N, C-alpha and C positions, 0 to 999 in steps of 0.2 A: 504494500500500500504506500502511496505517496505520503509525505510528511506534511502536517499542518503548517501553515505559514503564520508566523507571528512577527510583529515588529520587534526589533532588537531592544531589550530592556536597558534602561539607563540605571545601572546599579553597580556596586562594588563586587557583586557576586555573579560569576559567569553563569549564563543560561545552560540548562541541561542540553547535551547533544541530542539532535533529533534521532528518532528511531527510523532508520531506513528499514528495509525488510529485515527482520531479525530471524532468519531461518536457522533452525538448530537441528539436533540430530537424534538418531537411534541406531542401534546395531554396533555394539562395542567391538566385536570381532572384525566386522567389516571395516570399521574405522581404522583399526590398527593395520589391517591387511593392505588398505589402500593409501596409507599415510605417505609413503615416499612418492607415489605418483602425483599427489596433490601439491607437492611442496612449492611448485613454481606457478600455480594457477593465478595468483594475484597479478603477476606480470603479464598474463595472457588475456586480460580483459575481463577477469572474473569480478565477483562482488567483494567489495571491501566494506565491512560494517563499522560505522562509527561507534566508539565505546559509549555505553549507556551508563550514566552515573546512577548508582543505587543509593538514594537518600537514607534508606533504612539501615544500611551498613554503617556501623559507627564511624568508620574511617572514610565514608563517602567514596567507596571504591567503584570502579567500573565492573560490569558483569564479567568481563574477561579476566579480571584480577581476583575474583572470589574463589575460595577453595570449595565451596558447595554451589550447586546450581541455583541460579536466580533468573527470574523472568521479569521483564518490564513491558508493559503495554502503555502506549501513548500515541498521539497523533491519529491518523486515519485508522490504524489498526484497532485502537481503543474505541473510536466512534462506531465502527462497524460491529464490534463484539459486545458493546454495552447492552445489558438487559435491564429488567426492572429491579433485579436483586444482584448483590455482589457475587453470590454463588453462581448464578446463571452467566454472569459476565466472564468468570474465570474458568468455567467448566471445561472449555476446550483446550486448556493448557496441559501439557504432559505432567502427570503426577497429581493432577487436581481433579476432583469430582465435586459435586454439589449435593448438599442435603436438599430435600424437596418436601415442602408442606403446602401444597396448592400453589397459589401465585404470589403470596405475600411474604413468605419467609423462606430464605435459602442462604446457607453459609457455605464457604469453601471447605472441602475436605481434602487435606494434603497428606498424601502417602498413607491413606487409611485412617488418619487421625482428625478429629474435629473437636468441637466444644472448646474447653479451656486450653487444649493443646495446640490450638491455632490462634495466635495473638492477632487481634484486629486493631490497626492503628489508623489515626487520622493525622497525617504529617508528623508521625513520631509520638503522638499522644494517644493513649488507649481510648477506644470507643467504649464508653462506660454504659452500655445498654444491658438488656437481659437476654441477648441472643445466645450466650454460652450456656444458659441454664436449661433451655429446652428448644428443640428444633421448630416449634411452632411460634417462636419469638423472632421477629424480624430484626435485622441489623439496621440500626438507626443511622443510615448513610445512603446517599443517593448517587448511584454510579454515573448518571448523566451530567452531574456537576463536577466530576473528577477530571483532573488534567493528566494524571499518570497513576498507574497502579503497579506496585512492585510486589513480587512474591519471592520470599526467601524460603527455600525448602530445607527441612531438617533444622537442627539447632544452630544455624549459622548466624542468628541474630541474638547472641547471648546477652547483649546489652539491654534487651527488652524483656528478659525473663527466662529463667531456666526451665519454666514450664512449657515453653513454646517448642516442644520437641517435634511437633508436626511441621511447624514453620510460622512465618510471619507474613501478613498481608498489610501493606502500608499504602493508603490511598492519599495521594497528593491533590490539593485543590488550591484555589486562588483566594480563599476567604480572607486571608491576611496578605495584602500586597507586599511583595519583596522588592519592587522596583517602581519607579515613576514612569509611566508611558512616555516615549519620546514624542509622540504626536499629541499628548495631552489626554487622549481618550482612546481606549481600545476595548474590544469585547466580542461577543458572539451571540447568535440566535440560532436555535435548532428546533425543528418540528419533526415529528415522526408519527407513523400510524402502523398498527399491526392488525392482521386479519383474524387470527385465532381467537382473540379475546375482544375483538372490536375495540382495540386500544388506541387512545390518542394521547400524546405527550408533547409538551413544549417546555423549553428552558431558555433562559437568557443569562448572560453575565456581562458586566461592564466594569471597567477600571478607569479611573480618572485621577489626575493629579497635577500638581504644579510645585516647583521648588522642591522641598523635602517632604511633602505630604501627598499621600495617595489614599484613595478610598475605593472600595469595591462593593458591588451589590450583585446579587444573583437570586434567581428564583426558578421554581419548577412546578409544573402541574401535570399529573398523570391520572387518567381515568380508564381503567380496564375492566371489562365485564367478565363473566364466567367463561373460562377458556374451553375450547373444543379439543378433544383428545383424538387419537388415531382411530382408524376404522375398526369396528368389531367389538367395542367394549360392551359388556353385558348390562351396564347401567345407562346406556344411551350415548349421547354425543358430547354433552357438556358436564363439567364437574360442578355439582351444586356447591355454592359458597366459595368458589375460587376467584372471586373478583378482588381487585386491588386498586385503591385510590390513594394518591400521595400529593401532599402539598409541602414544599420545602423552600426556605428562603434564608438569606444571610446578608449581613451588613458588616463590613470591616474597615478599619482605619489604621494606617501605618505612618511612622516617621522613618524616612530613608536617608541615610547619610553615606559618606564616602567609605566608611568602615563597617557599615552594617545597617540593620533595621530593627525596629521594635513596633509591634502592632497587636491589635486586639480585634476580635470578631465575635458577633452574636449570631447564632443560627437557631432555626426551629424547624423541626420536621414533624408532620402529622400524617399518619397512615390509618387507613381503615381497610381491613382485609378479612375474608372469611376463613373459617376453620373447617375444611372438608373432613368427612369421616368421623366427626364428633358424635358420639352415641351416648344416650342416657340409659341404655339398657343395663349398663354395668355399675350404675351409681350406688347400688346397694351392696356391691362387692366389698369385702374387707378381709384382712388376713387373720388366720388362726395359726399362730406360729409361723411355719414356713409353707402353709397351704392357704388357698383362697376359699372363702365361703361366699357364694353368690346365690341370690334368689331363694333362700331358705333351704338350700341343699348343697352338699359338697360334690363338686364335679371338677376334678383336676386331673393333671397329667395327660392332656390330650396329645401331647407330643407334637411332632412336626412331620410334614410330608412334602411331597413334590407338588405344591400348589402353584402352578405356573400362571394360571389365569384368574384365580379368585381365591379368597380365603373363606373359610366356612362361617365367618362372622360378619361378612359384608352384606348382610341382608337388611340391616336397619341402621341408617345413619342419623337417627334422631330427628326425622323430619317433623314429627308431631310437635316438637318444641321449636322448630325453625333452626336454621343453621346458625350456630354461634359465630360471632365475629369479634375482631380486635380493634380497639381504638387506641392508637399509640401517639403519644405526645412527648417529644424530646426537645428540651431547651438546653442550649450549650453555649458556654463562653470559652473562647480559645485565646491564649496569650502566647505569642511566638516572637522570638528575637534571635539575632545572630550578631556577633561583634568580632571583627578581626583584630588581632594583636591586643587582647584585653589586658594582659598582665605580662611583665617580663618573663620570658621563658615559655609563654603560651601563645599559640597562633590563632586560636578561634574559641569563642564561647558560644554555646547554643542552648537556648531556653525553650522548653515546651511545657505548657500547663493548660489544663482544661477543667471546667466545672460543668457537670451535667445534672439536670433535673429531669428524670425520666419517669413517665407514668404510662402504664399499659393496662387497659381495662378489657376484660373478656366479658362480652355482653350477649345476653340471650333475650329472645322475644317469645313470649308465651301469651296466647290469646290477645295478641296485639300490644301487649305491655312490654316495655323495655326495662330490663334491670341488669345491673352489674353483678355478675356471678362471682368474679374474682378481680381484685385490683393488685397489680404488681407495681411497686414504687422503688426507685433507686435514686438516691442523692449521693453523688460521688464526685471526687476530684482526683486528678492525676497530674503529677509534676515531675519533670526531669531536667537536670542541669548537666551539661557536658563541657569539659575543657580539653581541648586538643593541645598537647605540649609540643614544643619544638623538638627536633631530633636530638636524642641523647645516645651517643655511641652507636649511631646508625638506626636506633629504634624510634619510630613515630607512633604515638598512641593517644588514646582518649581515656580520661578518668571521669566518672560520672556518679551522680546520686539520683535516686528515683524514690518517690513516695506516692502512695494512693490511699484513699479512704472511701469505703462504700457502705452506705447505710441502706440496707435492703429490707423490704417488707412485702408480705403477701397477705391479703385479707379477703375472706369470702369462702365460697363453697369448695373451691379447689386450692386453698392455701396450704399446699403440701410442704412448704418450707417455712419455719418460724422466722420472725424478724431477727436479723443478724447485723452486726457491725464488724466489718473487716478492715483492718489496718495493715498495710504491707509496705515495707521499706527495703531498699537495696542499695548496695555500692558495687561498682563494677570497674574493670580496667580491661582495655583492649589495646594490643600492641602489634606492630608489624615491623618486619626487617627485610630489606631487599639485598640480595647478594647475587650478582651476575644474572643468570637466567632464573633464579629462584626468588620466591617471595614467601616468607614465613609469617605466621600470625599466631597470636595466643590471646586467650581471654579468661578472665576470672570474674565471678560474680558471687556475692553473698547476699542472701535475702532472708527476711524474717517477717512473719505475720502473726497477728493476734486476732482471733475471732470471738466476739462476745455474742452470745445467743440469748434471746429473750424467751427462755423456757426453762423447764426443770433440768435440762441437760447441761453438762458442764462446758465452760468455755475452753477453747483450745488455742495452743500456740505451737508454731512450727518454725524450723529453720532449715535452710538449704544452701548448699554450695555447688557451684557449677564451674567446670573447667573445659576449655576447648583448645585444641592445637591443630593447626592447618598448614599446608604448604601447597604452593602452585609452582610447577616447573614448566617453563616455556622451552621445551626440549627441541623445538624446531620452529622456523618461521611459520606463523599462523596457528601453531598448535600449543595447547596448554593442558597439562595433566594436574588435576587437583586432588588432594587427599585431606580429609578432615577426621579427627578423632575427638570425641568429647565424652564427658561424664556430666550429666545435668540432673538436677532434682526439681521435681514439680511438687508444690505444696497442695494438699487437698483443698477443694473449694467448700464454701459453706453449705452448698446444696448436697454435696457428696457426704458431708458429715451429719447433717441434721434433717434431711428430707424425711417426711413421714405423712403420707396422705395420698389421696386419689388424684390422678391427673388424666381426665377424660380425653383431652386432646390427643394424647399418645396411647390411650387405652392401657394405662399402667397404674398400679399402686406402688409408690416408691418408698423404700426404706433406706435411710442413711445409716452411716456407721461412724459414731463419734470416736472410735478407736483407730481410724485410718491414720497412717503415717505417710511421710513423704515418699513418693515413688522415685526411683533412681534409674536413669536411662544411660546405657553405654552404647555409643553410636560410632559407626564407621561409614564414611561416605567417600566414594571414588568417582571422579568425573573426568571426562575427556572432551575437549572442545577444539573445533577448528573454526576460525572466525573470518577467514578471507578466502577468495578464490571462487571458482564456479561451483565447488562443492563445499558446503559448510554443515557443521553438525555439532550437537552436544548430546552426550549420553551420560547417565549417572546410575550407579548401583549403590545400594545402601543396605545396612543391616543394623537393627536396633534391638538390643536386649534390655528389657525393662524389668527391674526388680520391684516387686510390690505394685504392679500395674493396677490402677483403680478402674474397675469396669462395672457395668450394670449386669449383675448375674440374675438370670431368670430362675426363680424358685418354683413357680407353678403357673399354670395357664388354665383359664376357663374360657373356652371358645377362643376368641382373639384377645382377651383381657389378660395382662401379665402381672404377676407379682415379682418385682425386681428389688434386689438389695445390692447396694454398693459394696463390693468386695475387693480383695487384693490377692493377686497371684502373679507369679513371674510370667512374662510374655515376651514374644519376639516378633519383629516386623522385618520382612525382607522384600526387596523390590528392585525394579529397574524402570527407567523412564528415559525418553529422549526423542529427538527429531533429527532427520537427515534431509537436506535439501540439495537438489541438483539444478543448476541453471542450464536448461536445455538449449536455449538460443537467446538472442537479445530480447525476445518477448516472453517466452514461456519458461516456467520453472515447475518442478515437482518436489513434493515433500512427503516422506513417509514418517509416521509418528506412532507412538504407542506408550503404554505403561502397564505395569503389573505390580501388585503388592499381595503378599501372603502374611496374614496376622494370626498367630496362634498362642494359646497358653502353653506353658511348659509341662503341665501335669494335669491329671484328672481324666475324665471320660472323654466326651466330645470337646476337643480343645480349640476349635475354631472360634474366633471372636465374632460377635454379631455385626451386621450391617456394614461389612467391608466391601467397597466397590469392586466390581468385576474388572478383569483385564480389558484392555481396549487397544485396537490397532486400526490405522487408517491411512489413506492416501489423499493428498491435496494437490491440485493443479492450480497454478496462478498465472496470470497474464498481465503485463504492463505495456500499454501501447499509447504513446502520446499522453493525453489527459485521462485515458481510460484505464481502469484496473478491473480484473475479474477473478473469480475464484470458484472452483468446484471441489467439493469435499465429500468423501464417503468414508465412513468408519464403522467398525463392528465392535459392539460391547458384548463380551462373552457371557455365557450362562454362568451364574454364580451358584455353584453347588457345594462350595466350602462354607457351610452354615453352622451356626451355633445350635445348641439344644433348644427346642421349641421354635426354631426359626425356619421358615419355608424358603425353598429355592426360588430363584428368579430367572426367567427365560432371558436369553440374549436377544439382541436386536441390531439391525443395520440402519443407519441414518444417511440420508443424502441431502446435502446443503449446497446452495448456489448463491453467489453474490456478485454484484457489479457496482462500480461507482465512477463518477465523472467529476473532474475538477475544472473549474473555470474561474473567471473574474468578472465582476460587475463594477464598473467605474473604479477599478483598482483594488476592489475588495474581493478576496478569495472566497469561493463558495464550493460546496460539495453536495452532489446529489447521489444518493445511494439507494439500492434495493437489495434485499436478501430474502431467500426462501429457505426456511429450515424444515426438516422432515418432509421433504418434497413428496415422498411416496405415501405420506399419511400413515406411517407405521404406528400401531398400538404398542407402547413400550412402558415398562415399569422400572422405577429407580429402586435398586436393592437397598440402598442406604436409608430409604424413607420409612418412617413408622407407619405411614398410611399409603403404602405403594399401590394397593389395589383399590383404595377409595379415591385416590387422586393420581391416575396415570400421568405420564409426561404429555406435554403439549403436542397436538397433532400438527398437520400442515399449517405453517404460519408464514405469511408474506409481510415483510416490513419495508416500508418506503420512508425515506427521510431526506431532509435538506438542512444544510448548515451554512451560515454566512458568518465569516470573521471580518471584523472591521477595526 
């Protein structure tokens, strides 16, 4: 895809390099076998990729310099991939899948890990919503207002928490201006429409300034109806309650000087979306020890079978009560700043802080009356301060402090977590050393947390230490081999410790365990990259051994309703991911891509972990001709038959996607017109990682058209 055009900013901070096409790789053996033949391609008219700066790396490294794989989406590539949720936006990246809860809630799953093991950041500050608590809770962030999205796989972002052993997703935006526009004013307007949900969306952003002051305003409106699924679903063509409406806006102000900037922004996001599959038939279920008692009788141990097209409990979705829905309201303040040469011996100071007031109401209508069944509330703040020191004996590094406080409560019929106050603090150090064709890195982090619970249960405190070592060897022109070793610790969350109650959205009764201790992960990550020439690729293999892994262990099942208890056992995750792209001629290119992860417990009976995404492999053809770009993609998601106890298998499926875009100018202002067709064959498909996979299949054929104007 061609790169978005922006006026050059007037600032002491260099702009991020544009993302030309970032084709990467798959096939480790193939890559090694062909390495000598590719060595001179850059001089033969092949592709040379500009380095992409990764803001989420503590040392602001380029993707080519990192010891673990990193992906960056920006420019036209990001515009064409953006969906209504962050999970949908990133789901096509190797190693990343998406949780699925209808249309309103979807988080990225990285290397089979989700929830608190995937850290969600807004320009380096944590997104303090409730999405890590349950898959039916939306991420309080709007992809259409993002400028760049970075994904760091594995524990490569130790500076943001030892618990992010799956990875880190950092969403960059322009809420706080970092430069004064050269022309005085710059911005964008974008409109798009989609067929499957009869969706319409529009967004604008504008930055203006003079002298040392810059202001920024942005807004978005989305209205999507219930979406249409693929052909052949037993419940019809549309998923009841799968609508999604969003309103989002932000206003920011910055002072920009020769050595840095300091700014503040206020933003608000409001969502309303339905909860498909919500059933009241299990609301009288409750545990007796490690068994369920439902409906005046004991009926447990139904086990699991090969239910590819339906579950035996999908016969009543609670229509008599109406489909419940969520009203989400998130208000957030962001404070951001950077300063060059702040103190003797230090080259840069970076400040990120945020305060979030988050409210999430789950609402039901009965006999025309609207009532709030459960209210989730989170008042939280997160702050971090980083100092980059000047080189010492060849070492360049960053020392930092981080602190957060979350006051969380749930009240109502499904308040399965008591009110808690979580305070977490950390200190960290990240260093790098360059020697000839080698670059070495090391990181240390110590964090501690205190959780006060408003119940008869006891308060808990935990401490954790994390260490990472990495090396990147540029063993030949255009080639880099990366190795990362780490030992990280994740501290249990308040929900894992104290949950005790029914959660009808996921058809579960959840039992926490106040005796949980920190889980310890030992990880090895090996990656190989080629960044120039007609053939480019990136491939990574990883193996994680997690001691005292915290997971939701299913104790009993009544029809589709589960009794789960948070338990600890040793586990291991092993996988491979990558892309390989070949430039066929000056116009056409081809990419093969894929990923695979296997997640198992180390002992016990059935040792497979639940809701692990299936393997995926695909082929993508692209074309660039003058102002036109085009893409055709076909991929296969395999059948997932490596399932946990009480979990059903999920059939595989094949998807066909097409897309095209055209760039032009109107009175000197660049514009982009695009169209994309996803699931062109209207395939009925189910997401194995979803709690409601049969109640809410994936979206069927969907044609999206959009236009964007930059000025």
